[in-house]
N, C-alpha and C positions, 0 to 999 in steps of 0.2 A: 618332466611335466611342465607345460607352459604356465606362466603366471599372467593373468589378465587383470589389468588395472584401468581405471579411468581417472583423469585429472580434473578436479573441480576447484574453481576459485572461490574461497570462502574467507570471511573475516578472520583475522588472526587472534582477535580478542573481542569479547562481548561482556559488558558489565551492566547489570540491571539492579540498581539499589538506590538508596536515598543519599542526597548531598554529594553526588558525583561531580557536580558542576565546579566544586572547589578542588578537585583532585586530578585533573586531566594530566598534568605533567607527571605526577606520581604513577598513574596508571600506565602511561607510556614507558616510564623507566622500568616498572615491574614487568612489562612485556618485552624488555630488552631492546627497546628502540631509543634513538636519540634524534631529536629535531630541535633546531635552534631558531628557525625563522618561519613559524606557521602563519598562514593567512586565514583569518577568521571570517567566514562568509555567513551573513545573517540577514534578517528581514527587518521588520519595523521596530518601533521603540521598545516594545516588550521583549522581543527576542534579542535586541541589541544589548539590553541590560543583562540578560542571561549570558550572552557571549562575552561580555566584560568579566563576569564572574568566572566563566570557563577559562579565560585567558590568564588568570592569576597563576603566578609561578614562572611565567616567561618574562624576560627582561622587557620593561615597559617600552623602551625606545625601539624594540624590535617588533612590537605588536603591530600587526596590520589588520585592518578591518575593511570589509566590502559589504555594502548593503544591496541585496537583491530586490529589485522592484517587481519582477514578474518572472514567468518561466518561458520567455520568448527566445527565439534565436538571436535577437538583437542583444538581449541581456547576457547570453552566453558569450557573444563577441566582446562585450564590454568587460566581462570578467576575465576573459583570456588576455585582454590588453593589460589589465591590472596585474595578472600573473607575470606577464612579460616584464612589467616595470619593477615589481618588488622581488622577483625570483624566489618565491617561497620554497621550502623543502617539504612542506606539508599543507594540505587544505583541511580545515575543520569547519564543517557545515553545522551551524547552530540555528535551528528554525524548524519550520513546517515542511510540507511536501515539496513546495515550489523551490525553496532554498536548497533542499537536499538534491532535488533533481537537477537543477542547474549546476550545482557543485559536482555531481557525479559525472555529468557530461564533460565538464572542463577538466576534471581530474583524469578522465580517460584519455581525452585528446592531448593533454599536456604530460601524460605519463607520470602523474604525481600521486602519492599515497593520499587517501582521504579517510578522515574519521568523521562519522556522523554523530551528532548530538541532537536528537529530535526534541523539540519543545511541545509537540503534540503527537498523538498516536491516531491520526485520522485515516491512515491506510497502511498497506504493507510495503510501501516504498522505502521504509526506514533502512532495510537491507535487502536489496533486490538487484538483479542484473538489468533492470529496466528503468528508464527515466521518461516521464511524460513531458513533452515540450510543445509549446504553441508555435506553430508555423503559419503565420498569417492568421486566418480565421479557423484553422484546423489544429487539432491535437494529434501529435505524433508520438509513438512509443519508440524509443531509441535504445539499442543495446549498449550497456555500459559495464565497466569493471565494478566488481564488488568493493565496498570500502574495506580498508585494512582493520578498522576497529569501529565498534558501536558502543556508545555510552548512553544509557537511558536513566535519567535521574527521576525517580518516582515522585519526588516532591514537586518538581517542575511539571510533570505530567498531571498531577492532581490539581494544580493551579490553572491548567489549560481549560478552555471553554468546554462545558459538558457536551455541547453540540458536536464538537470535533471528536470527543471520546466515543460518542454514539456512532459517528461515521466510521471510526476504526473498528468498532464491533461489527457493523454491517459488512465491511470489507472482509473481515476474517470469517464471519459466519457464512458468507456466501461461498466459502470453500466447499461447504457441504453439497450444494447443487452443482458446483463446478466439477467435483469429483464424480458425481453421478453421471454427468455428461461425458467425462473422460472414459468411464467404464462403458457407456453406451457406444462411444466412438470406437473403442477397441473391439466390442462385440460385433460391430458392423464392418470391421476390417479397415477403418478409416484412420486409425492411430495405433500407437504402441504404448503399452503401459510401462512405467518405471515404478516398480514396487516400493523402492526406498522413498522416492519423492511423494508418492501417494500416501505412504504411512506418515511421513512428517506433516503433510498438509492436513490429513484427517485428525491426527492427534492435536495439532494446533487449534483447529476449530472446535473439536469435541471438548477440550479442556475448558473452554469458555462456555460452550453450550450446556455443559453438565455442572456448571458452578452452582452450588446449593444456595448461596446468598442472593441478596437482591440489591446490594449497595455497590454501584459501579465505581464509587470513589474509595472503596475499601482497599487498603494496600495490597492484600492478597489477590484481589481481582485485577487491579492495575498491573501487577506483576504477571499474572496469567495472560492478560491482553498483550502486554509487551513481548513476552516470550512467544506467544502465538503468532504475532505479526512477524517477528524475526524468523521463526521456523517456516512460516509461509514463504518468505522471501528466499530462504535457503532451499526450500523445496523446488522453487522455480529455477534456481541456479543448478540444482542437481538434474532436473528434467531437461534443462536446456531450452525451456519455453515457459510460458505463463500457464500452461495447461493445469497444473495442480491447484490453481487459484482463480481460474477464469473460464467460465462456461457461458451458457445462454444469458445468464443474468448480466454478465459483463458486456455481451454483444448488445443487449437492450440498452444498457447505460451508454455505450458508445453511440448508439443510434440517437439517444436523447441529446447527447452532446452535439451531434451533427445537426439535428433538426432544430434544437432550441438553445444552442450555445451554452451548454452545461448549466441547466436550470437549477441544479442543487449540487451538494457535495458528492464526490464520487462514491463514498461509502454509503451515503443515503440512497443514492440511485440504485446501486447494486443490492443494497439491503431490501428495498421495496421490490425490486425485480426478482430477488431470490424467492420470495413467497409465490409469485406467479410461476416461476420456473419449477419450483417444487410441486405445484399443482399439475403442471404439464407432465412432470416425471412420475407423478403418482407416489412420491416418497417425501417423508420428512415434514410435510406441511404443518401437521398438528404440533409437533415439537418446536418448530420454528415460531409459530404463532404464540405458543405458550411462553417461549423465551422472550419474544418481542414485548409481550404484555407485561412481563415481570419487570423489564427494564425501561418501559415507557418508550419503546422504539416505534417506528412508523408502520402502521398496519395497512396503509393504502397510499396510492399516488397523491391524493389530495393533501396528505400531511407534508409533502415536499413541494407543493404548488403545482401539481399536474392534474389535469382532468382526464376522464376516460378516453376521449378522442386522442389526446396527445400521447398518452401511454400506449394505446393500441397502434397508433401510427409508428411508434418506435419499435413495437413488437414486429410489425410487418416488414420494417426496414432491416431489422437486426441481422437476419441470416446473411445479408449482403455485406455486412461490415467486415467479416473475415470469412470469405466463402470456403476456405480450406479447413476451417474449424468446424467439425461435425458436432452438433448438439441436438437436444430434443426438439429444437426449432426446425430441424430437417426431417422430422418424423410425421409430416402431414397433420400437425396439430394446430398450425397457425390459423386455419379456417375456423377453428373453434375458440379462437382467442377471446372474442366478446363474451361468450358463454362462460369460459373459465375465469375471465375477469370478474364477472358477477359472483361466481362461486367463491373466489378468494377474497375479494375486497368488499363484497356486498353490492347491492344495486345502486351504486353511486354514479352521479353524472360525470 
């Protein structure tokens, strides 16, 4: 009887707990790895300080640091030059999404192992096979290798801006509408379902959606959020695409980026658009609204600096952002967008 397998690249270790920033070398050893010349890639002053704490345990004279300024192709080229100069055997990305995305691209191109140490949980890029890079005036999604390890220090995350935590919640919760769109596409014969990826993505979002408390800084909630974002990234790796975490709400966000040069954080945009998408789908709107109100999230585009005309312009453009991705926006509902906007967000200008 034949044995059928598929091979999926996943991190070799994931740790989510407090005070991990002081124990990187121990975690590496416990995972049966040995590196002697890591390059620490970080961002501004705050994340630089965390990176210095993370680097403890390695010989001081061998510590190498590189500060990422943005997520542009030019920054990637500069980091590749740094890698060529110092010849590290490991990259350690300590910072937010831009730092991690730049590190993921360079690690992939240079065939180097990467450990990510996020200082925020603003999106599911912490562990995913995708990096978002700015190419001139446009944002591009680039396929990358998964990191070999992920360390999430809950104390560091708790000290990050609440605005970024809320963005991470928005990105994770939007899996609900993304999965609805995936089911719809499969029903229409426009896509194929991966049950394992679907299950992981759904469990990741539901664990946060069904959280009984209302304190987003509670350690148990931060751990749920961290685990959910990790599982969301793994679901994408298993599916071989972003389908488990990206539907109409993400297409609307991409359209906002194109029209208005990323007017808000990614998680904020998809979070707001998820409410609109849920109304189009006729599912989950009430439970999403209840959850948003409990945590003080965004209930309308105005809360992230967008008016009705701007948001609807993005809705009309959204289906063209990825024509091959079938969503509820392909169901002849866009002509009712203004009416649905008023239904979801109220009669706001």
